[in-house]
N, CA, C and O of each residue as an XYZ file, in Angstrom:
836
protein
N      19.006     13.684     -3.378
C      18.385     13.139     -2.174
C      19.029     13.784     -0.945
O      20.254     13.773     -0.830
N      18.240     14.346     -0.023
C      18.813     14.962      1.178
C      19.680     13.974      1.948
O      19.390     12.777      1.963
N      20.743     14.462      2.588
C      21.677     13.562      3.283
C      21.021     12.683      4.338
O      21.404     11.523      4.489
N      20.035     13.210      5.077
C      19.412     12.398      6.124
C      18.622     11.233      5.538
O      18.570     10.153      6.126
N      18.007     11.457      4.377
C      17.273     10.380      3.714
C      18.240      9.388      3.080
O      18.034      8.177      3.155
N      19.285      9.900      2.463
C      20.284      9.027      1.839
C      20.950      8.125      2.866
O      21.230      6.960      2.584
N      21.205      8.659      4.054
C      21.864      7.859      5.088
C      20.960      6.731      5.568
O      21.434      5.631      5.853
N      19.651      7.002      5.658
C      18.704      5.950      6.036
C      18.652      4.886      4.944
O      18.693      3.690      5.232
N      18.563      5.320      3.707
C      18.530      4.378      2.583
C      19.758      3.468      2.605
O      19.646      2.262      2.386
N      20.904      4.037      2.863
C      22.156      3.270      2.823
C      22.216      2.186      3.889
O      22.816      1.135      3.663
N      21.603      2.424      5.050
C      21.738      1.443      6.133
C      20.604      0.420      6.165
O      20.637     -0.510      6.971
N      19.605      0.580      5.301
C      18.540     -0.426      5.248
C      19.149     -1.764      4.837
O      19.842     -1.838      3.822
N      18.899     -2.830      5.615
C      19.647     -4.077      5.436
C      19.149     -5.016      4.336
O      19.842     -5.973      3.990
N      17.958     -4.760      3.780
C      17.421     -5.666      2.766
C      16.996     -4.882      1.528
O      16.578     -3.727      1.616
N      17.113     -5.537      0.374
C      16.749     -4.884     -0.884
C      15.281     -4.468     -0.905
O      14.940     -3.424     -1.462
N      14.411     -5.279     -0.301
C      12.986     -4.944     -0.307
C      12.722     -3.656      0.467
O      11.850     -2.876      0.086
N      13.458     -3.426      1.539
C      13.308     -2.189      2.300
C      13.733     -0.994      1.458
O      13.068      0.042      1.451
N      14.840     -1.146      0.754
C      15.323     -0.065     -0.111
C      14.330      0.207     -1.240
O      14.070      1.359     -1.586
N      13.776     -0.871     -1.810
C      12.808     -0.709     -2.899
C      11.552      0.010     -2.413
O      11.035      0.902     -3.087
N      11.068     -0.386     -1.242
C       9.907      0.292     -0.662
C      10.198      1.774     -0.432
O       9.427      2.644     -0.837
N      11.320      2.039      0.223
C      11.682      3.416      0.562
C      11.817      4.257     -0.701
O      11.372      5.404     -0.751
N      12.440      3.665     -1.723
C      12.656      4.404     -2.968
C      11.338      4.786     -3.631
O      11.213      5.886     -4.170
N      10.348      3.886     -3.598
C       9.076      4.195     -4.267
C       8.415      5.422     -3.636
O       7.833      6.250     -4.337
N       8.509      5.532     -2.310
C       7.909      6.682     -1.632
C       8.687      7.968     -1.934
O       8.095      9.021     -2.170
N      10.006      7.867     -1.924
C      10.840      9.039     -2.202
C      10.603      9.533     -3.624
O      10.376     10.723     -3.844
N      10.657      8.612     -4.593
C      10.511      8.991     -5.999
C       9.140      9.602     -6.273
O       9.037     10.601     -6.985
N       8.091      9.008     -5.712
C       6.747      9.530     -5.951
C       6.540     10.851     -5.223
O       5.829     11.729     -5.713
N       7.159     10.995     -4.056
C       7.071     12.273     -3.342
C       7.706     13.391     -4.164
O       7.164     14.493     -4.245
N       8.843     13.106     -4.768
C       9.557     14.128     -5.534
C       8.893     14.383     -6.888
O       8.683     15.533     -7.274
N       8.567     13.313     -7.601
C       8.121     13.429     -8.988
C       6.608     13.431     -9.152
O       6.089     13.996    -10.115
N       5.897     12.806     -8.220
C       4.473     12.601     -8.403
C       4.214     11.527     -9.450
O       5.146     11.035    -10.086
N       2.947     11.166     -9.626
C       2.583     10.182    -10.633
C       2.043      8.906    -10.027
O       1.679      8.862     -8.852
N       1.996      7.861    -10.849
C       1.489      6.557    -10.429
C       2.664      5.620    -10.200
O       3.535      5.478    -11.059
N       2.682      4.982     -9.034
C       3.642      3.909     -8.785
C       2.882      2.587     -8.867
O       1.781      2.465     -8.331
N       3.473      1.598     -9.540
C       2.877      0.262     -9.567
C       3.986     -0.771     -9.706
O       4.904     -0.607    -10.509
N       3.894     -1.835     -8.918
C       4.904     -2.892     -8.956
C       5.028     -3.485    -10.358
O       4.109     -3.399    -11.172
N       6.180     -4.083    -10.617
C       6.455     -4.643    -11.936
C       5.556     -5.834    -12.249
O       5.343     -6.160    -13.416
N       5.027     -6.489    -11.210
C       4.163     -7.652    -11.431
C       2.680     -7.281    -11.368
O       1.845     -8.094    -10.974
N       2.363     -6.047    -11.760
C       0.969     -5.609    -11.829
C       0.570     -5.367    -13.276
O       1.416     -5.171    -14.149
N      -0.716     -5.384    -13.507
C      -1.260     -5.114    -14.838
C      -2.376     -4.087    -14.707
O      -3.300     -4.262    -13.913
N      -2.287     -3.032    -15.480
C      -3.322     -2.000    -15.468
C      -4.513     -2.491    -16.285
O      -4.373     -2.800    -17.469
N      -5.678     -2.562    -15.658
C      -6.872     -3.099    -16.307
C      -7.799     -2.018    -16.846
O      -8.605     -2.275    -17.740
N      -7.685     -0.815    -16.306
C      -8.512      0.308    -16.749
C      -7.608      1.529    -16.901
O      -6.635      1.661    -16.158
N      -7.903      2.423    -17.844
C      -7.090      3.632    -17.991
C      -7.018      4.417    -16.680
O      -8.007      4.526    -15.956
N      -5.860      4.948    -16.391
C      -5.651      5.653    -15.125
C      -6.599      6.842    -14.987
O      -6.997      7.193    -13.877
N      -6.957      7.456    -16.103
C      -7.805      8.655    -16.012
C      -9.246      8.358    -15.607
O     -10.030      9.289    -15.422
N      -9.616      7.074    -15.463
C     -10.969      6.759    -14.981
C     -10.959      6.284    -13.532
O     -12.013      5.988    -12.970
N      -9.795      6.209    -12.933
C      -9.698      5.670    -11.573
C     -10.460      6.497    -10.548
O     -10.927      5.953     -9.547
N     -10.595      7.802    -10.776
C     -11.170      8.683     -9.754
C     -12.618      9.084    -10.037
O     -13.128     10.031     -9.438
N     -13.276      8.370    -10.942
C     -14.710      8.608    -11.192
C     -15.029     10.071    -11.485
O     -16.013     10.619    -10.989
N     -14.184     10.688    -12.294
C     -14.390     12.060    -12.780
C     -14.165     13.146    -11.735
O     -14.364     14.325    -12.029
N     -13.752     12.778    -10.516
C     -13.351     13.818     -9.567
C     -12.047     14.451    -10.063
O     -11.141     13.752    -10.515
N     -11.965     15.765     -9.973
C     -10.783     16.461    -10.498
C      -9.877     17.014     -9.399
O      -8.761     17.450     -9.681
N     -10.340     17.000     -8.166
C      -9.567     17.578     -7.066
C      -8.860     16.498     -6.247
O      -8.752     16.604     -5.025
N      -8.384     15.463     -6.930
C      -7.725     14.342     -6.261
C      -6.214     14.510     -6.330
O      -5.651     14.748     -7.398
N      -5.566     14.384     -5.174
C      -4.108     14.490     -5.111
C      -3.440     13.194     -4.676
O      -2.217     13.066     -4.741
N      -4.252     12.225     -4.229
C      -3.695     10.957     -3.746
C      -4.726      9.862     -3.977
O      -5.905     10.041     -3.675
N      -4.282      8.726     -4.513
C      -5.165      7.586     -4.761
C      -4.607      6.365     -4.049
O      -3.430      6.032     -4.187
N      -5.473      5.701     -3.284
C      -5.062      4.487     -2.578
C      -6.217      3.497     -2.610
O      -7.383      3.889     -2.626
N      -5.882      2.211     -2.620
C      -6.909      1.178     -2.639
C      -6.749      0.198     -1.495
O      -5.665      0.054     -0.931
N      -7.833     -0.469     -1.159
C      -7.822     -1.469     -0.090
C      -7.203     -2.761     -0.610
O      -7.535     -3.225     -1.700
N      -6.300     -3.337      0.180
C      -5.723     -4.642     -0.140
C      -6.546     -5.770      0.471
O      -6.884     -6.739     -0.209
N      -6.860     -5.641      1.731
C      -7.627     -6.672      2.416
C      -8.449     -6.069      3.534
O      -8.067     -5.063      4.132
N      -9.575     -6.690      3.809
C     -10.490     -6.163      4.821
C     -11.211     -7.341      5.466
O     -12.411     -7.533      5.269
N     -10.469     -8.119      6.231
C     -11.054     -9.313      6.824
C     -10.290     -9.750      8.057
O      -9.063     -9.667      8.104
N     -11.020    -10.212      9.049
C     -10.379    -10.677     10.277
C      -9.556    -11.935     10.046
O      -8.574    -12.168     10.752
N      -9.937    -12.742      9.075
C      -9.194    -13.981      8.839
C      -7.879    -13.738      8.110
O      -7.116    -14.676      7.877
N      -7.610    -12.491      7.751
C      -6.354    -12.184      7.068
C      -5.205    -11.925      8.007
O      -4.109    -11.586      7.561
N      -5.432    -12.079      9.322
C      -4.395    -11.725     10.279
C      -3.112    -12.503     10.136
O      -2.035    -11.986     10.430
N      -3.213    -13.744      9.685
C      -2.014    -14.568      9.547
C      -1.208    -14.197      8.317
O      -0.034    -14.552      8.206
N      -1.837    -13.480      7.391
C      -1.165    -13.117      6.151
C      -0.886    -11.619      6.096
O       0.232    -11.201      5.796
N      -1.900    -10.819      6.385
C      -1.760     -9.371      6.290
C      -1.219     -8.780      7.582
O      -1.343     -9.363      8.659
N      -0.620     -7.616      7.446
C      -0.096     -6.921      8.621
C      -1.210     -6.223      9.397
O      -1.083     -6.019     10.604
N      -2.301     -5.852      8.720
C      -3.425     -5.182      9.352
C      -4.732     -5.822      8.881
O      -4.809     -6.323      7.760
N      -5.750     -5.805      9.728
C      -7.044     -6.373      9.334
C      -7.659     -5.587      8.184
O      -8.206     -6.172      7.250
N      -7.569     -4.264      8.250
C      -7.948     -3.406      7.132
C      -6.651     -2.822      6.597
O      -6.067     -1.926      7.207
N      -6.207     -3.326      5.470
C      -4.870     -2.978      4.967
C      -4.964     -2.346      3.589
O      -5.784     -2.743      2.760
N      -4.110     -1.353      3.359
C      -4.110     -0.613      2.106
C      -2.960     -1.047      1.208
O      -1.884     -1.419      1.676
N      -3.216     -0.990     -0.099
C      -2.212     -1.408     -1.084
C      -1.061     -0.418     -1.145
O      -1.264      0.796     -1.130
N       0.153     -0.958     -1.215
C       1.286     -0.110     -1.559
C       1.992     -0.637     -2.796
O       3.073     -0.164     -3.148
N       1.374     -1.632     -3.468
C       1.931     -2.079     -4.748
C       1.483     -1.165     -5.882
O       2.115     -1.118     -6.937
N       0.387     -0.437     -5.659
C      -0.081      0.567     -6.609
C      -0.667      1.734     -5.825
O      -1.490      1.540     -4.931
N      -0.243      2.932     -6.161
C      -0.828      4.143     -5.591
C      -0.453      5.306     -6.493
O       0.394      5.167     -7.375
N      -1.075      6.438     -6.276
C      -0.771      7.626     -7.075
C      -0.796      8.853     -6.179
O      -1.539      8.912     -5.200
N       0.032      9.832     -6.531
C       0.095     11.050     -5.714
C       0.644     12.207     -6.531
O       1.434     12.019     -7.456
N       0.211     13.395     -6.172
C       0.848     14.588     -6.702
C       2.169     14.807     -5.971
O       2.336     14.344     -4.842
N       3.107     15.509     -6.603
C       4.394     15.751     -5.934
C       4.211     16.419     -4.575
O       3.334     17.262     -4.388
N       5.059     16.020     -3.639
C       5.126     16.614     -2.295
C       3.857     16.379     -1.471
O       3.542     17.168     -0.581
N       3.139     15.313     -1.759
C       1.928     15.075     -0.975
C       2.304     14.759      0.472
O       3.247     14.005      0.714
N       1.576     15.326      1.436
C       1.933     15.138      2.849
C       1.880     13.688      3.332
O       2.584     13.337      4.279
N       1.071     12.849      2.714
C       1.067     11.435      3.121
C       2.426     10.810      2.853
O       2.947     10.073      3.691
N       3.001     11.095      1.703
C       4.311     10.533      1.376
C       5.399     11.128      2.257
O       6.343     10.433      2.633
N       5.276     12.404      2.586
C       6.241     13.012      3.512
C       6.171     12.315      4.865
O       7.202     12.023      5.471
N       4.970     12.051      5.333
C       4.794     11.330      6.605
C       5.410      9.938      6.530
O       6.081      9.490      7.460
N       5.171      9.265      5.414
C       5.685      7.904      5.272
C       7.210      7.896      5.305
O       7.815      7.051      5.965
N       7.819      8.814      4.608
C       9.282      8.913      4.607
C       9.790      9.193      6.016
O      10.752      8.571      6.467
N       9.152     10.121      6.704
C       9.558     10.441      8.080
C       9.359      9.247      9.009
O      10.191      8.992      9.880
N       8.263      8.519      8.826
C       8.002      7.352      9.673
C       9.030      6.251      9.445
O       9.432      5.572     10.389
N       9.455      6.074      8.208
C      10.492      5.076      7.923
C      11.809      5.482      8.568
O      12.540      4.633      9.078
N      12.110      6.757      8.548
C      13.328      7.235      9.219
C      13.277      6.904     10.710
O      14.268      6.457     11.287
N      12.116      7.125     11.329
C      11.961      6.828     12.759
C      12.051      5.327     13.024
O      12.730      4.894     13.956
N      11.365      4.539     12.201
C      11.388      3.085     12.378
C      12.799      2.532     12.205
O      13.199      1.607     12.912
N      13.539      3.091     11.277
C      14.891      2.595     11.020
C      15.784      2.792     12.234
O      16.590      1.921     12.560
N      15.648      3.912     12.893
C      16.444      4.159     14.101
C      16.141      3.131     15.184
O      17.019      2.746     15.955
N      14.873      2.690     15.229
C      14.464      1.698     16.233
C      14.866      0.291     15.809
O      15.501     -0.440     16.569
N      14.492     -0.080     14.590
C      14.663     -1.467     14.154
C      16.113     -1.837     13.901
O      16.500     -2.990     14.088
N      16.917     -0.876     13.479
C      18.298     -1.198     13.138
C      19.073     -1.653     14.371
O      20.101     -2.322     14.261
N      18.566     -1.279     15.546
C      19.203     -1.691     16.803
C      18.544     -2.933     17.396
O      18.984     -3.444     18.426
N      17.497     -3.411     16.747
C      16.738     -4.532     17.293
C      17.523     -5.833     17.205
O      18.309     -6.043     16.281
N      17.298     -6.692     18.175
C      17.916     -8.015     18.165
C      16.994     -9.061     17.531
O      17.330    -10.245     17.483
N      15.837     -8.620     17.048
C      14.914     -9.523     16.368
C      15.463     -9.890     14.990
O      16.368     -9.237     14.470
N      14.900    -10.940     14.418
C      15.160    -11.257     13.021
C      14.508    -10.156     12.190
O      13.283    -10.092     12.091
N      15.321     -9.297     11.598
C      14.791     -8.119     10.917
C      13.895     -8.479      9.735
O      13.045     -7.683      9.339
N      14.079     -9.665      9.174
C      13.247    -10.055      8.033
C      11.789    -10.263      8.426
O      10.914    -10.316      7.562
N      11.521    -10.382      9.729
C      10.147    -10.618     10.195
C       9.366     -9.319     10.411
O       8.162     -9.358     10.663
N      10.034     -8.187     10.316
C       9.350     -6.919     10.601
C       9.311     -5.991      9.389
O       9.094     -4.788      9.532
N       9.519     -6.548      8.205
C       9.507     -5.745      6.984
C       8.166     -5.047      6.786
O       8.126     -3.883      6.389
N       7.068     -5.751      7.061
C       5.731     -5.179      6.853
C       5.520     -3.909      7.674
O       4.834     -2.983      7.243
N       6.120     -3.881      8.861
C       5.947     -2.733      9.747
C       7.082     -1.724      9.637
O       7.058     -0.682     10.292
N       8.064     -2.030      8.819
C       9.220     -1.134      8.673
C       9.019     -0.201      7.478
O       9.048      1.020      7.627
N       8.819     -0.774      6.312
C       8.591      0.033      5.103
C       7.365     -0.436      4.330
O       6.956      0.204      3.361
N       6.781     -1.551      4.756
C       5.734     -2.198      3.979
C       4.322     -1.754      4.300
O       4.118     -0.682      4.869
N       3.345     -2.576      3.937
C       1.939     -2.166      4.020
C       1.406     -1.938      5.424
O       0.407     -1.238      5.591
N       2.047     -2.513      6.441
C       1.614     -2.230      7.805
C       1.816     -0.766      8.154
O       0.886     -0.083      8.580
N       3.043     -0.293      7.968
C       3.348      1.119      8.243
C       2.619      2.035      7.270
O       2.140      3.100      7.659
N       2.533      1.629      6.016
C       1.818      2.405      4.996
C       0.360      2.632      5.406
O      -0.147      3.751      5.336
N      -0.297      1.568      5.828
C      -1.690      1.657      6.258
C      -1.833      2.571      7.471
O      -2.713      3.431      7.502
N      -0.979      2.388      8.461
C      -1.029      3.228      9.662
C      -0.833      4.697      9.313
O      -1.538      5.565      9.829
N       0.123      4.971      8.438
C       0.442      6.348      8.064
C      -0.739      7.026      7.383
O      -1.064      8.174      7.689
N      -1.375      6.322      6.467
C      -2.505      6.912      5.737
C      -3.709      7.122      6.650
O      -4.345      8.175      6.604
N      -4.022      6.139      7.469
C      -5.168      6.290      8.368
C      -4.915      7.371      9.420
O      -5.839      8.092      9.797
N      -3.686      7.490      9.892
C      -3.357      8.574     10.824
C      -3.577      9.932     10.164
O      -4.117     10.851     10.781
N      -3.156     10.050      8.908
C      -3.338     11.302      8.171
C      -4.825     11.622      8.002
O      -5.249     12.752      8.245
N      -5.606     10.641      7.589
C      -7.042     10.867      7.384
C      -7.745     11.227      8.686
O      -8.654     12.057      8.700
N      -7.324     10.607      9.766
C      -7.927     10.888     11.068
C      -7.578     12.292     11.538
O      -8.450     13.042     11.977
N      -6.306     12.643     11.446
C      -5.857     13.946     11.942
C      -6.308     15.094     11.046
O      -6.599     16.183     11.540
N      -6.370     14.865      9.740
C      -6.670     15.941      8.797
C      -8.161     16.098      8.534
O      -8.657     17.217      8.405
N      -8.876     14.979      8.454
C     -10.293     15.029      8.070
C     -11.222     14.387      9.101
O     -12.420     14.248      8.856
N     -10.670     13.997     10.253
C     -11.449     13.368     11.321
C     -12.186     12.117     10.829
O     -13.342     11.875     11.178
N     -11.487     11.338     10.014
C     -12.040     10.094      9.475
C     -11.374      8.920     10.169
O     -10.153      8.770     10.116
N     -12.175      8.088     10.821
C     -11.648      6.902     11.490
C     -11.643      5.723     10.527
O     -12.548      5.577      9.706
N     -10.622      4.889     10.633
C     -10.502      3.760      9.703
C     -11.703      2.822      9.775
O     -12.026      2.160      8.788
N     -12.361      2.756     10.919
C     -13.514      1.854     11.058
C     -14.656      2.240     10.122
O     -15.468      1.393      9.749
N     -14.720      3.514      9.744
C     -15.774      3.962      8.831
C     -15.430      3.664      7.375
O     -16.248      3.879      6.481
N     -14.217      3.169      7.142
C     -13.773      2.888      5.778
C     -13.716      1.396      5.491
O     -13.185      0.973      4.464
N     -14.260      0.606      6.395
C     -14.269     -0.843      6.220
C     -15.460     -1.274      5.368
O     -16.563     -0.743      5.498
N     -15.213     -2.243      4.500
C     -16.253     -2.883      3.696
C     -16.997     -1.909      2.784
O     -18.198     -2.058      2.559
N     -16.290     -0.926      2.267
C     -16.888     -0.044      1.267
C     -16.968     -0.776     -0.067
O     -16.111     -1.605     -0.373
N     -17.980     -0.477     -0.853
C     -18.101     -1.110     -2.168
C     -18.012     -0.114     -3.314
O     -18.289     -0.452     -4.465
N     -17.623      1.120     -2.990
C     -17.395      2.112     -4.030
C     -16.357      3.112     -3.545
O     -16.076      3.207     -2.350
N     -15.790      3.856     -4.489
C     -14.775      4.833     -4.131
C     -15.341      5.951     -3.271
O     -16.531      6.263     -3.327
N     -14.466      6.544     -2.478
C     -14.884      7.643     -1.606
C     -13.818      8.732     -1.627
O     -12.633      8.454     -1.439
N     -14.240      9.963     -1.855
C     -13.328     11.098     -1.829
C     -13.290     11.674     -0.427
O     -14.321     12.072      0.116
N     -12.104     11.719      0.158
C     -11.904     12.258      1.503
C     -10.900     13.395      1.378
O      -9.694     13.162      1.290
N     -11.402     14.626      1.369
C     -10.505     15.740      1.096
C      -9.951     15.603     -0.311
O     -10.706     15.615     -1.283
N      -8.630     15.473     -0.424
C      -8.007     15.275     -1.737
C      -7.576     13.829     -1.950
O      -6.884     13.520     -2.920
N      -7.987     12.939     -1.040
C      -7.604     11.522     -1.108
C      -8.767     10.710     -1.672
O      -9.879     10.752     -1.145
N      -8.501      9.973     -2.747
C      -9.536      9.088     -3.292
C      -9.246      7.672     -2.831
O      -8.204      7.093     -3.141
N     -10.196      7.131     -2.083
C     -10.062      5.845     -1.398
C     -10.888      4.813     -2.148
O     -12.114      4.907     -2.207
N     -10.201      3.822     -2.724
C     -10.857      2.829     -3.567
C     -11.180      1.554     -2.799
O     -10.416      1.161     -1.917
N     -12.297      0.899     -3.116
C     -12.661     -0.349     -2.440
C     -11.757     -1.496     -2.870
O     -10.941     -1.354     -3.780
N     -11.914     -2.619     -2.211
C     -11.025     -3.757     -2.433
C     -11.067     -4.256     -3.873
O     -10.056     -4.742     -4.380
N     -12.199     -4.148     -4.536
C     -12.327     -4.656     -5.904
C     -11.408     -3.945     -6.887
O     -11.067     -4.510     -7.925
N     -11.003     -2.719     -6.580
C     -10.214     -1.927     -7.523
C      -8.805     -2.473     -7.722
O      -8.389     -2.726     -8.853
N      -8.070     -2.654     -6.630
C      -6.682     -3.095     -6.715
C      -6.496     -4.543     -6.263
O      -5.417     -5.110     -6.438
N      -7.535     -5.147     -5.682
C      -7.483     -6.554     -5.248
C      -8.665     -7.319     -5.842
O      -9.472     -7.878     -5.098
N      -8.779     -7.352     -7.169
C      -9.976     -7.932     -7.789
C     -10.132     -9.434     -7.597
O     -11.198     -9.983     -7.874
N      -9.064    -10.117     -7.117
C      -9.200    -11.563     -6.886
C      -9.577    -11.875     -5.444
O      -9.641    -13.046     -5.070
N      -9.828    -10.858     -4.628
C     -10.268    -11.079     -3.244
C     -11.770    -11.370     -3.252
O     -12.580    -10.547     -2.826
N     -12.116    -12.539     -3.738
C     -13.518    -12.861     -4.025
C     -14.389    -12.888     -2.780
O     -15.547    -12.475     -2.830
N     -13.852    -13.368     -1.665
C     -14.668    -13.457     -0.452
C     -14.949    -12.098      0.160
O     -15.768    -11.983      1.072
N     -14.277    -11.067     -0.334
C     -14.514     -9.709      0.162
C     -15.407     -8.915     -0.783
O     -15.581     -7.708     -0.616
N     -15.964     -9.589     -1.761
C     -16.895     -8.921     -2.657
C     -16.339     -8.586     -4.022
O     -17.090     -8.162     -4.900
N     -15.043     -8.764     -4.228
C     -14.473     -8.545     -5.551
C     -14.970     -9.635     -6.494
O     -15.341    -10.726     -6.061
N     -14.971     -9.325     -7.792
C     -15.573    -10.243     -8.764
C     -14.602    -10.669     -9.862
O     -15.017    -11.061    -10.952
N     -13.309    -10.589     -9.566
C     -12.323    -11.042    -10.539
C     -11.777     -9.919    -11.396
O     -12.301     -8.804    -11.400
N     -10.719    -10.231    -12.118
C     -10.009     -9.206    -12.881
C     -10.795     -8.683    -14.074
O     -10.463     -7.623    -14.603
N     -11.829     -9.397    -14.512
C     -12.617     -8.954    -15.659
C     -13.809     -8.081    -15.265
O     -14.549     -7.612    -16.130
N     -13.993     -7.866    -13.983
C     -15.085     -7.018    -13.508
C     -14.809     -5.558    -13.855
O     -13.653     -5.134    -13.882
N     -15.849     -4.798    -14.118
C     -15.672     -3.397    -14.512
C     -15.085     -2.547    -13.396
O     -14.529     -1.481    -13.659
N     -15.202     -3.012    -12.136
C     -14.651     -2.261    -11.012
C     -13.157     -2.524    -10.811
O     -12.494     -1.800    -10.068
N     -12.630     -3.551    -11.467
C     -11.215     -3.907    -11.304
C     -10.341     -2.936    -12.092
O     -10.537     -2.743    -13.292
N      -9.380     -2.333    -11.409
C      -8.501     -1.352    -12.043
C      -7.087     -1.875    -12.244
O      -6.439     -1.563    -13.243
N      -6.611     -2.669    -11.293
C      -5.239     -3.191    -11.340
C      -5.257     -4.646    -10.896
O      -5.942     -5.007     -9.939
N      -4.497     -5.476    -11.601
C      -4.308     -6.864    -11.173
C      -2.876     -7.030    -10.692
O      -1.932     -6.629    -11.372
N      -2.723     -7.624     -9.514
C      -1.398     -7.859     -8.934
C      -1.136     -9.353     -8.925
O      -1.949    -10.128     -8.423
N       0.006     -9.759     -9.482
C       0.312    -11.182     -9.612
C       0.959    -11.769     -8.362
O       1.182    -12.978     -8.294
N       1.266    -10.925     -7.366
C       1.814    -11.385     -6.085
C       3.055    -12.262     -6.250
O       3.138    -13.350     -5.680
N       4.011    -11.779     -7.030
C       5.259    -12.533     -7.180
C       6.031    -12.592     -5.872
O       6.643    -13.614     -5.559
N       6.008    -11.495     -5.095
C       6.659    -11.487     -3.783
C       8.088    -11.975     -3.832
O       8.452    -12.896     -3.100
N       8.909    -11.373     -4.682
C      10.263    -11.883     -4.910
C      11.141    -11.822     -3.675
O      12.183    -12.475     -3.629
N      10.740    -11.045     -2.669
C      11.550    -10.955     -1.448
C      11.266    -12.110     -0.499
O      12.009    -12.318      0.461
N      10.192    -12.869     -0.757
C       9.845    -13.967      0.136
C      10.492    -15.267     -0.341
O      10.708    -15.428     -1.542
N      10.809    -16.204      0.566
C      11.276    -17.521      0.152
C      10.261    -18.182     -0.772
O       9.063    -17.916     -0.677
N      10.739    -19.039     -1.661
C       9.919    -19.579     -2.740
C       8.642    -20.257     -2.261
O       7.573    -20.018     -2.823
N       8.730    -21.100     -1.232
C       7.539    -21.807     -0.767
C       6.517    -20.848     -0.180
O       5.310    -21.031     -0.344
N       7.012    -19.820      0.507
C       6.098    -18.829      1.076
C       5.425    -18.046     -0.039
O       4.241    -17.722      0.055
N       6.179    -17.739     -1.105
C       5.586    -17.058     -2.255
C       4.390    -17.840     -2.781
O       3.319    -17.276     -3.006
N       4.582    -19.162     -2.979
C       3.524    -19.993     -3.541
C       2.316    -20.051     -2.609
O       1.174    -19.963     -3.060
N       2.572    -20.199     -1.308
C       1.484    -20.256     -0.338
C       0.736    -18.934     -0.305
O      -0.495    -18.916     -0.282
N       1.472    -17.824     -0.302
C       0.901    -16.490     -0.252
C      -0.011    -16.265     -1.456
O      -1.116    -15.740     -1.320
N       0.466    -16.669     -2.638
C      -0.319    -16.476     -3.854
C      -1.580    -17.335     -3.832
O      -2.645    -16.889     -4.258
N      -1.459    -18.570     -3.335
C      -2.607    -19.464     -3.238
C      -3.670    -18.897     -2.310
O      -4.857    -18.897     -2.637
N      -3.237    -18.413     -1.152
C      -4.162    -17.825     -0.182
C      -4.876    -16.627     -0.793
O      -6.090    -16.477     -0.652
N      -4.108    -15.769     -1.476
C      -4.692    -14.571     -2.071
C      -5.768    -14.929     -3.086
O      -6.810    -14.277     -3.150
N      -5.519    -15.959     -3.874
C      -6.431    -16.309     -4.953
C      -7.708    -16.975     -4.458
O      -8.769    -16.804     -5.056
N      -7.612    -17.740     -3.360
C      -8.736    -18.590     -2.987
C      -9.400    -18.245     -1.656
O     -10.517    -18.691     -1.394
N      -8.733    -17.463     -0.816
C      -9.318    -17.143      0.486
C      -9.710    -15.681      0.563
O     -10.813    -15.368      1.011
N      -8.839    -14.779      0.141
C      -9.169    -13.358      0.255
C     -10.308    -12.989     -0.692
O     -10.724    -11.832     -0.736
């Protein structure tokens, strides 16, 4: 691990930040599929891209609703509990660089650092990083990627609808984990959150999203 990255990793104050950072570093170096320990693969990975062969990065929608503001970091938010990439993909390089920048800012903050995890290494920053890349590289605005009901290939990025990685988001059009469009089920253990928040978060995910 390069010294500048190792030094950032060492000063991250919470285990969840280190875990997030590590997933991006490891996938950037090695490539492959990353998926949280509390996920279940519902369909073989080789069918995730609908037979497209020029895919170097796979990402799915986590949530796409205005009422998710109290729970999600972004109204249109992308999953970082499961993703796939070829080694050295520029999205992961951007994410690593963005975390380095955020760490320099947040580590000096007088805020309760536990309240900004989503925007430090989590899905808030992840979503921003990916949409910035798509906008700058392919002139794709995130507003055109809202409420999709099928996968879309954007350059070498395969963008999956909410049903793929969030099959229990029933109000967004997903049809449950047994639907043929469901690829990954996430149990939302959220081990970094306090116990009561974990339970509330899981309840909201199951019945509102």
